[in-house]
Every structure is written in C-alpha cells, then in structure tokens.
C-alpha positions as CSV (number, residue, x, y, z in Angstrom):
1,M,-8.6,-27.0,24.3
2,A,-5.4,-25.7,24.7
3,P,-2.2,-27.3,23.0
4,A,0.1,-29.5,25.2
5,P,3.4,-27.5,25.6
6,P,6.1,-29.6,23.4
7,P,8.7,-31.5,24.0
8,P,12.2,-30.4,23.7
9,G,13.6,-29.7,20.0
10,T,13.1,-27.1,17.6
11,Q,10.8,-29.3,15.2
12,H,8.3,-29.6,18.2
13,V,8.3,-26.2,19.2
14,Q,7.5,-25.0,15.4
15,Q,4.2,-27.7,15.3
16,F,3.4,-26.6,18.5
17,L,3.2,-22.8,17.6
18,T,2.0,-23.5,14.4
19,T,-1.0,-25.6,16.5
20,A,-1.2,-23.0,19.1
21,L,-1.6,-19.9,16.7
22,S,-3.9,-21.3,13.7
23,Q,-6.7,-22.5,16.0
24,R,-10.3,-21.2,15.9
25,G,-13.4,-20.9,18.2
26,P,-13.4,-20.2,21.6
27,A,-9.7,-22.2,22.0
28,A,-8.2,-19.1,19.6
29,L,-5.3,-17.3,21.2
30,P,-5.8,-13.3,21.3
31,Y,-3.6,-12.4,18.8
32,A,-4.2,-10.0,15.7
33,E,-3.9,-12.2,12.6
34,D,-0.9,-10.2,10.9
35,V,1.6,-10.6,13.7
36,K,1.0,-14.4,14.5
37,W,4.0,-15.4,12.1
38,H,6.2,-12.2,14.1
39,I,4.9,-14.0,17.0
40,R,6.0,-17.7,16.0
41,Q,9.2,-16.6,14.6
42,H,10.0,-14.7,18.4
43,L,9.4,-17.4,20.0
44,V,11.5,-20.3,17.4
45,A,14.5,-17.5,17.8
46,L,14.0,-17.5,22.0
47,T,14.0,-21.1,21.6
48,E,17.2,-21.8,19.8
49,A,19.0,-18.9,21.2
50,F,17.6,-20.1,25.1
51,P,17.0,-24.0,25.3
52,S,16.2,-23.1,29.0
53,L,13.3,-20.9,28.0
54,R,9.7,-23.3,26.5
55,P,6.9,-21.9,25.1
56,R,3.7,-22.7,26.1
57,A,0.1,-21.7,26.7
58,A,-1.6,-20.6,29.5
59,S,-3.8,-18.6,31.4
60,F,-3.1,-15.2,32.1
61,T,-4.9,-12.5,34.9
62,H,-4.5,-9.5,34.2
63,N,-4.2,-6.3,37.3
64,D,-8.1,-5.9,36.8
65,G,-9.2,-9.6,37.4
66,R,-9.5,-10.3,33.9
67,S,-8.5,-14.1,32.0
68,S,-7.0,-13.9,29.0
69,H,-5.4,-17.4,27.4
70,L,-2.1,-16.4,25.9
71,L,1.3,-17.6,25.1
72,Q,4.1,-17.4,27.2
73,A,8.4,-18.7,27.2
74,E,8.8,-20.3,31.3
75,G,12.0,-21.5,32.2
76,T,15.2,-20.0,33.3
77,I,17.4,-16.9,32.5
78,P,21.3,-17.5,32.6
79,I,23.4,-14.6,33.8
80,S,26.7,-15.0,34.6
81,F,27.6,-13.2,38.2
82,R,31.2,-13.1,39.6
83,G,32.6,-16.0,37.3
84,A,29.9,-18.3,37.6
85,V,26.9,-19.0,35.9
86,Y,23.6,-19.2,37.4
87,H,20.0,-20.0,36.1
88,L,17.0,-17.4,37.0
89,P,13.3,-19.1,36.8
90,A,11.3,-16.8,34.7
91,A,8.7,-16.3,32.8
92,V,8.0,-13.9,29.5
93,W,4.2,-14.0,29.1
94,L,3.1,-12.5,25.2
95,L,0.7,-10.4,26.0
96,E,-2.7,-9.8,23.3
97,S,-1.0,-6.7,22.4
98,Y,2.4,-8.1,21.5
99,P,4.8,-7.3,19.3
100,R,3.6,-4.1,19.3
101,R,3.9,-3.9,22.6
102,P,6.9,-5.2,24.3
103,P,6.0,-8.6,26.8
104,A,5.6,-8.6,30.9
105,V,8.5,-10.6,32.4
106,Y,7.9,-12.2,35.4
107,L,10.8,-13.5,37.4
108,T,9.6,-16.2,39.4
109,P,11.6,-17.7,42.9
110,T,10.9,-21.3,44.3
111,R,10.3,-21.4,48.1
112,D,14.0,-21.1,48.7
113,M,14.5,-18.1,46.7
114,L,13.8,-14.3,47.7
115,V,13.0,-11.0,45.1
116,K,15.7,-8.6,46.4
117,P,14.4,-5.9,47.8
118,G,14.8,-2.1,46.3
119,H,16.0,-4.2,43.3
120,P,16.0,-1.2,40.4
121,L,14.3,-3.4,37.8
122,V,12.4,-6.1,39.4
123,D,9.1,-4.8,42.1
124,P,8.5,-7.1,44.9
125,S,6.0,-9.7,43.0
126,G,9.1,-10.6,40.7
127,L,7.6,-8.2,37.8
128,I,10.4,-6.8,35.5
129,R,8.9,-2.7,35.4
130,E,9.3,-1.9,32.0
131,E,10.1,1.9,32.4
132,A,13.1,0.6,34.6
133,A,14.3,-2.0,31.6
134,P,16.5,-0.2,29.0
135,Y,15.5,-2.6,26.2
136,L,11.3,-2.4,27.5
137,R,11.4,1.1,27.7
138,S,13.0,1.5,24.0
139,W,10.4,-1.6,22.7
140,V,9.8,-0.7,18.8
141,F,7.7,-2.9,16.3
142,P,9.5,-4.4,14.4
143,A,12.8,-4.2,15.1
144,S,12.7,-5.7,19.0
145,N,12.5,-9.1,19.7
146,L,12.4,-11.8,22.7
147,V,16.1,-12.7,21.9
148,D,17.7,-9.7,22.3
149,L,15.1,-8.3,25.5
150,V,16.5,-11.6,27.1
151,R,20.3,-10.9,26.4
152,S,19.4,-7.7,27.5
153,L,17.8,-9.2,30.8
154,S,21.0,-11.4,31.6
155,H,23.6,-8.6,31.1
156,L,21.6,-6.5,33.4
157,F,20.7,-9.3,35.4
158,G,24.8,-10.1,36.3
159,L,25.5,-6.8,37.2
160,D,22.7,-6.7,39.9
161,P,21.1,-10.3,40.4
162,P,17.8,-9.5,41.6
163,L,16.8,-12.9,43.5
164,Y,19.8,-15.0,46.1
165,T,18.7,-17.8,48.5
166,R,16.2,-17.7,51.1
167,P,19.1,-17.4,54.4
168,T,18.9,-20.3,56.6
169,H,19.4,-20.0,60.9
170,P,22.1,-22.1,62.3
171,S,21.4,-22.9,65.6
172,P,24.0,-21.5,68.2
173,S,27.5,-22.9,68.8
174,P,29.3,-22.5,72.2
175,S,31.9,-20.6,70.5
176,P,29.7,-18.4,67.8
177,V,31.8,-16.6,65.1
178,P,30.9,-13.3,63.7
179,S,29.6,-13.6,59.9
180,P,29.3,-10.7,57.6
181,S,26.0,-10.4,56.5
182,P,24.4,-12.6,53.7
183,S,24.5,-11.8,50.3
184,P,23.4,-12.7,46.8
185,S,24.0,-16.2,46.2
186,F,22.7,-18.6,43.2
187,S,22.7,-22.3,42.1
188,P,24.9,-23.8,40.4
189,P,23.7,-24.1,36.2
190,Y,20.5,-26.1,35.7
191,S,20.7,-30.0,35.1
192,S,18.0,-31.2,32.5
193,S,16.1,-32.5,35.5
194,S,16.1,-29.5,37.2
195,I,14.9,-27.3,35.4
196,G,11.3,-28.9,34.4
197,H,10.8,-28.2,38.5
198,S,12.1,-24.4,38.2
199,R,14.1,-25.1,41.6
200,F,17.4,-23.9,42.6
201,P,19.6,-26.4,44.3
202,P,21.0,-25.3,47.7
203,P,23.4,-22.2,48.1
204,P,26.9,-22.4,47.7
205,S,28.8,-23.0,50.7
206,S,30.9,-20.5,52.2
207,Q,34.0,-22.1,51.0
208,A,33.4,-22.4,47.5
209,H,32.3,-18.1,48.0
210,P,34.5,-16.7,50.3
211,P,33.2,-13.6,51.8
212,S,34.4,-10.4,50.3
213,R,36.4,-7.3,52.0
214,P,34.3,-4.2,52.1
215,D,36.4,-2.2,49.9
216,D,35.9,-5.1,47.2
217,D,32.3,-5.0,48.0
218,S,31.8,-0.9,47.2
219,T,34.4,-1.2,44.3
220,E,32.3,-4.3,43.0
221,A,29.2,-1.6,43.5
222,F,30.8,0.8,41.8
223,R,31.5,-0.8,38.8
224,R,28.1,-2.2,38.4
225,N,26.7,1.0,38.6
226,A,28.9,2.8,36.6
227,I,28.2,-0.4,34.1
228,S,24.5,0.2,34.4
229,K,24.1,4.0,34.3
230,I,26.5,3.6,30.5
231,M,24.2,0.7,29.6
232,E,20.8,3.4,30.5
233,S,22.2,6.2,28.9
234,V,23.4,3.7,25.4
235,H,20.2,2.3,25.4
236,S,18.4,6.1,25.7
237,D,20.5,7.5,22.9
238,M,19.4,4.2,21.1
239,A,15.8,5.0,21.5
240,G,16.4,8.5,20.8
241,L,18.1,7.7,17.0
242,R,15.9,5.3,16.6
243,R,12.6,8.2,16.9
244,S,15.0,10.4,14.7
245,R,15.4,7.8,12.4
246,E,11.9,6.8,12.5
247,A,10.9,10.4,11.7
248,D,13.0,10.5,8.8
249,M,12.0,7.2,7.3
250,E,8.1,8.7,7.8
251,G,9.2,12.2,6.0
252,L,11.3,9.6,3.0
253,F,7.4,7.2,3.1
254,S,5.6,10.6,2.4
255,T,7.9,12.1,-0.3
256,Q,7.7,8.5,-1.9
257,A,3.7,8.4,-1.6
258,D,4.1,11.8,-3.1
259,L,6.6,10.7,-6.3
260,R,4.4,7.8,-6.7
261,R,1.0,9.9,-7.2
262,R,3.3,12.2,-9.4
263,Q,4.6,9.2,-11.5
264,E,0.7,8.4,-11.8
265,E,-0.1,11.7,-13.2
266,L,2.8,11.9,-15.8
267,S,2.0,8.0,-17.0
268,R,-1.6,9.5,-17.5
269,G,-0.5,12.6,-19.4
270,L,2.1,10.7,-22.1
271,Q,-0.9,8.2,-22.0
272,E,-3.3,10.7,-23.3
273,M,-0.7,12.3,-25.4
274,V,0.3,9.6,-27.4
275,E,-3.4,8.9,-28.2
276,E,-4.0,12.6,-29.6
277,K,-0.7,11.8,-31.4
278,E,-2.6,9.1,-32.8
279,S,-5.6,10.9,-33.2
280,L,-3.6,13.7,-35.2
281,E,-1.9,10.8,-37.4
282,Q,-4.9,9.6,-38.6
283,Q,-6.1,13.2,-39.7
284,L,-2.8,14.1,-41.1
285,Q,-3.2,10.8,-43.2
286,L,-6.8,11.8,-44.4
287,V,-6.1,15.9,-44.8
288,L,-2.5,13.8,-47.4
289,M,-4.9,11.6,-48.9
290,N,-7.5,14.8,-49.9
291,T,-4.7,16.5,-50.6
292,D,-3.4,13.7,-53.3
293,L,-7.0,13.4,-54.8
294,L,-7.0,17.2,-55.2
295,E,-4.2,17.6,-56.9
296,G,-4.9,15.1,-58.9
297,W,-8.1,16.3,-59.7
298,V,-5.6,19.5,-60.6
299,R,-3.8,18.1,-62.5
300,E,-6.6,16.2,-65.1
301,N,-8.1,20.0,-65.0
302,E,-5.6,21.9,-65.9
303,E,-6.4,22.5,-69.2
304,L,-9.5,24.2,-67.7
305,C,-7.9,25.8,-65.2
306,R,-6.0,27.3,-67.9
307,R,-8.9,28.5,-69.3
308,C,-10.7,29.7,-66.6
309,H,-7.3,32.2,-65.5
310,D,-8.4,33.5,-69.6
311,G,-12.1,33.2,-69.0
312,V,-14.8,31.1,-69.6
313,D,-17.8,30.8,-70.6
314,V,-20.4,31.1,-68.0
315,D,-22.7,27.6,-70.0
316,D,-19.5,25.6,-70.2
317,A,-19.1,25.9,-66.2
318,F,-21.0,22.9,-65.3
319,E,-21.7,19.4,-67.5
320,P,-24.8,17.8,-67.0
321,V,-24.6,13.8,-66.7
322,D,-27.5,12.9,-69.0
323,T,-30.0,14.3,-71.5
324,L,-32.5,14.6,-68.6
325,S,-31.0,16.7,-66.6
326,R,-29.3,19.0,-69.6
327,Q,-33.0,19.9,-70.4
328,M,-33.9,20.7,-66.5
329,I,-31.0,23.3,-66.6
330,E,-32.2,24.8,-70.1
331,T,-36.1,24.5,-69.3
332,T,-34.8,26.4,-65.6
333,S,-32.9,28.9,-66.8
334,S,-35.5,29.8,-69.6
335,D,-38.1,30.3,-66.9
336,L,-35.8,32.6,-64.8
337,A,-34.4,34.3,-67.9
338,I,-38.3,35.5,-69.2
339,E,-39.3,36.5,-65.1
340,D,-36.3,38.7,-65.3
341,T,-37.2,40.2,-68.6
342,I,-40.9,40.8,-67.3
343,Y,-39.7,42.5,-64.5
344,A,-37.4,44.7,-66.4
345,L,-40.6,45.4,-68.9
346,D,-42.3,46.8,-65.5
347,K,-39.7,48.7,-64.7
348,A,-40.1,50.2,-68.7
349,V,-43.7,50.7,-68.7
350,Q,-44.0,52.4,-64.7
351,E,-41.2,55.1,-66.3
352,G,-42.8,55.2,-69.6
353,A,-40.3,54.4,-71.6
354,I,-42.7,51.8,-73.6
355,P,-46.4,52.1,-74.6
356,F,-48.8,50.5,-72.3
357,D,-50.2,48.2,-75.7
358,S,-46.7,47.2,-76.4
359,Y,-46.1,46.2,-73.0
360,L,-49.5,44.0,-72.8
361,R,-48.6,42.1,-75.8
362,N,-45.0,41.1,-75.1
363,V,-45.8,40.3,-71.8
364,R,-48.8,38.0,-73.0
365,V,-45.7,36.5,-74.9
366,L,-43.5,36.1,-72.2
367,S,-46.1,34.7,-70.3
368,R,-47.7,31.7,-72.8
369,E,-43.8,30.7,-73.3
370,Q,-42.7,30.6,-69.5
371,F,-45.8,28.6,-69.0
372,F,-44.7,25.8,-71.3
373,H,-40.9,26.1,-69.8
374,R,-42.3,25.4,-66.5
375,A,-44.7,22.6,-68.1
376,L,-41.6,20.8,-69.5
377,A,-39.5,21.3,-66.3
378,A,-42.5,19.8,-64.3
379,K,-42.5,16.5,-67.0
380,V,-39.0,16.2,-66.6
381,R,-38.8,16.3,-62.5
382,A,-41.3,14.2,-62.8
383,T,-39.2,11.8,-65.0
384,L,-36.1,12.1,-62.7
385,V,-37.8,11.3,-59.3
386,Q,-39.0,8.3,-60.8
387,A,-35.9,7.1,-61.9
388,Q,-34.1,7.8,-58.6
389,V,-37.2,5.5,-57.0
390,T,-36.4,3.0,-59.6
391,S,-32.4,3.3,-59.0
392,M,-33.1,2.3,-55.3
393,A,-35.4,0.1,-55.4
394,S,-33.5,-1.8,-57.6
395,R,-30.7,-1.5,-55.0
396,V,-32.5,-2.5,-52.2
397,A,-33.6,-5.7,-54.0
398,H,-29.7,-6.3,-54.2
399,Y,-29.0,-6.1,-51.0
400,A,-31.7,-8.4,-49.7
401,S,-30.5,-11.0,-51.9
C-alpha cells in the first residue's frame, strides 16, 4: 500500500519520501537503490523552493500501456506575465530512469483552461517536449535538478504562456461592438484553498487588462522570441561546454587511474628494495662477524703464519686433538709410506736396478710391517667409532632428561 501524500511542511515531506523510498516488496518504487537519496534530496529542495508543488506517489501509464507506481510533484508553477503572477497547474513525473534521465513534465489544465495551439514547448496533450525545452534537452546527472528545471520553465512560460482561459460566448446585444480576438489570460496567484483543487479562477475582466494595440503586440512577440532564441543559444552553449568539460574530466580520471596504478607499482618496487636492503644488511653483518673471527684467528696464530713464510715442517702443519687421533695419523702415514716403497721396488726390479732375490726379501719385510700398521689402524678406528657412539648416547640421554 502506497503512503498517503504528505501534509504541508518540509518535515512531513521528508518523512513521506523516506517512507515511500524505503518500501520493499510489491509496493516498492522502481528506482535504483544508488539514486534514491538523490531523488529524496531533489524533491525536498523542490518543495522548499516551490511550496505549491507537493510530492506524492501515483500510477503512471506509459505510451505502450504499461502502468508504473511512481513519484510525482503535483501542483502549480508560478509565472510572471505582464507584471502579474499566475499559476500553471502541472505535474512533474519522476520516471524509472530518473535522475539519470530527465523527468516528464505535464501541464494539467482544468476544464476552463486550454493548451495554446502550436506552442513551441508544449504539445496538445500538455506534455512539455524534451527536445524543445533547453533544460530538459541538456539534462546531465548529477548536476541537473528539479529546482532549476522549474525555474527554467517558469521563465520560458512567462515569455510565452502555454495555457489560456477557455473563451466564453456572450449573448448578442442590440448594439454589438467589435472586440479583439481572445488573448491568453491567467488567474491571479493561488490561495491555499485553490491549490488543492488545481482550478483557475475566472479570467480577469477587460477593464483590468485593456487590449493592447497591434504594434505593441508585435513588439512584445518579437521581444519574447528574441529572448527565447537567446535562451536556447545560451543553453546550447552551456550543454556543449558541459560535454567538453565532461570529456576533459574523463581524460583526467583516466590519467588519475594510470597515475594510481604507477604509484602502486612504485610502492611495490620500493617495498621490495627495502626488503632486499634489509637482507643485504643482514648478510653484511654476517660477513663482518666472520671477518672479525678470521682476523682474531690470524692474530692468535701470527707466529705460526710467520713460520709458514719462513718454511714449516709438514709434520707440524696439523695437531691431533687426542692420543688416538695421533696414533691413527702415524699408522696411516706409515701404511701409505710402505705402499709407496713397495711401488718403488716394483719399478726398480722391472728396470733391473736390483736383483730379484733382494726385491723379494725387502717386500716380505715391508709387507709384514704394513700388516701390523693396518691392524693397529683398524683397532684405533674401532675405538674412535665406539667413543663417538658413547658420546652421542650421553648427549641423547642428557636432552631426554
């Protein structure tokens, strides 16, 4: 169920619009969610600027026969014509595409009013032509709004009123006097009671508005046409300027997006460089620590380095850590020395440098000695392995406890 039209007052209008635009389900109004706030603001501003136009929800029938439940601002539009203020009954319908598309504005003349034939802005049904009204033709969201639209229509209708009072046919008199053709005439401003019924009072009497001379009428018509042409030219220039500025803004928005993308890339590159710098600093600290260790070792072994320059004995190059290690080095070196000696004897006997019986005697002695060295090395190796296993077992027990 649609909410009832609001009573007079901006607060009541705001409450009515909030309720109408927040409805869900079958009674929801067919406007996009992202523009409902704009619609509410436009109608509230219109009510504040033109209290004679009141928002309400009603059924609108499209040209194809579809019916939609839409918002409208119904009432009167004030105009100033020949020094007097008149009120034109009108209805501003907010179609489904509003505010991205302009509203549909209808004049709603009462039974004693007629639409001026051939009016440049209004068709015979009372619809204000979108292509003829400059503000409707140059409608741009979100810059355009209802307040400026009504002001523009009020100014244009003041130059060339679209409605006039239906002419009456007086009874013939004995002495008829020729009278001028009926010209558009309008009622005075609405009172609070007449706005609700949207009816014009009777037209002003001939004494109140004496007929104008033909020269004055042609001058006034020329002035109105000139002002209308100037207004159309200004609105056309404004629309062109707006389109040009919008194209410039689109280019600037594209440039801004490109700059933001480059900023993100630079930020990522800078972050990677900072991380790489931190990693290199850590590696540098590690290299400096190792350098300090090596320099300390060099200072501690400076005497040994000096001896290395002077010539050092091979046997003094390495120092075993314990007795078993020393014994393993000695037995292994003896085994390898005997192996080299036997190889040299083989070469000597092949070349005939030594007799064969001497070769056999020396090889037998060396082989026996080599056997003992190898047996001792096997025992030392087994002892070292057992010591390592014992040490590992003690460490495991220590960690387990």
